[in-house]
Every structure is written in structure tokens, then in C-alpha cells.
C-alpha positions in Angstrom: 19.6 -76.3 -62.8 16.0 -74.8 -63.5 15.2 -75.3 -59.6 13.1 -71.8 -59.0 14.9 -71.2 -54.8 15.8 -68.0 -53.1 19.3 -67.7 -51.5 20.7 -66.9 -48.5 23.8 -66.0 -47.8 25.8 -64.3 -44.9 29.9 -63.8 -43.2 31.3 -63.9 -40.4 34.3 -62.3 -39.1 35.9 -64.6 -36.0 38.0 -62.5 -34.9 35.6 -59.8 -34.7 33.4 -62.4 -32.5 36.4 -63.0 -30.0 36.1 -59.4 -29.5 32.7 -60.0 -27.9 33.7 -62.4 -25.8 36.3 -60.2 -23.8 35.3 -60.4 -20.8 38.2 -61.2 -18.9 38.0 -61.6 -14.8 40.2 -58.8 -12.9 39.8 -62.1 -10.5 39.7 -66.0 -10.0 37.5 -66.0 -7.1 36.1 -63.7 -4.9 37.2 -65.4 -1.4 40.1 -67.9 -1.1 40.1 -69.6 2.2 43.1 -71.5 3.4 43.7 -74.0 6.1 45.8 -76.6 7.4 44.9 -80.2 8.9 44.7 -78.6 12.4 41.7 -76.4 11.1 38.2 -77.9 12.2 36.3 -78.7 9.2 33.1 -77.1 11.2 35.4 -73.5 10.7 35.9 -74.2 7.0 32.4 -75.0 6.5 31.1 -71.8 8.8 33.3 -69.6 7.2 32.8 -71.1 3.5 29.1 -70.6 3.8 28.4 -67.0 5.5 30.8 -66.6 2.6 28.6 -67.7 0.3 25.6 -66.4 2.1 27.1 -62.7 1.1 26.5 -64.3 -2.7 30.3 -64.2 -3.3 32.5 -66.8 -4.5 34.3 -68.9 -2.1 37.5 -71.8 -2.6 38.7 -73.2 0.6 42.1 -74.7 0.0 45.4 -75.7 2.3 47.0 -73.9 0.2 47.1 -71.1 -2.7 47.4 -71.9 -6.1 50.3 -70.1 -8.3 49.4 -67.5 -10.5 45.3 -67.6 -8.4 43.7 -64.5 -8.1 41.9 -63.3 -5.5 39.6 -60.8 -3.6 39.7 -61.8 -0.2 42.2 -64.2 1.4 40.7 -65.6 4.9 44.1 -67.5 6.4 42.0 -70.2 9.0 45.7 -71.9 8.8 47.2 -69.0 10.8 43.4 -69.3 13.7 42.1 -66.6 11.5 38.2 -66.5 11.6 
């Protein structure tokens, strides 16, 4: 091999890279809105927009998923606004 070329080498430690993405969130969502069949879609939309306008992450569901973490619960199913 009579080629003259320069080489570049580096090491990549995967275990150290895993430590970089240690961004464990305390919550899955900021606000969880719970509603039922009797809840007006307009009320669900209005409440969702209210929180979104505050820059918060919002999810509207009919029930709370197991092992789901949220900062605040807005229960429109119980008539809350």
C-alpha cells in the first residue's frame, strides 16, 4: 500500500451517550382534561384553548390512562370548568 493518506480516528462510548439524554420528565402533560358524553364539545374546546393560550401542553380524554402523570387535572365530566 503505497498510498499516502492521513487517517482520523475517534472513539464513541455509547454508555456515556446514554447519560446525555437523561431528560426524564416529571410529568407526561401539563393539563389533563377529562370529559364524558354529557360534556359539550364547545366546553372541551374552550378549556383546551384556554390552557394552550397559556403555553401549556394539554390532552383531553374520557378517562385517565394508567400510569399517566399530569400536573393539573381539569375534570369537565363532573361539571367543572
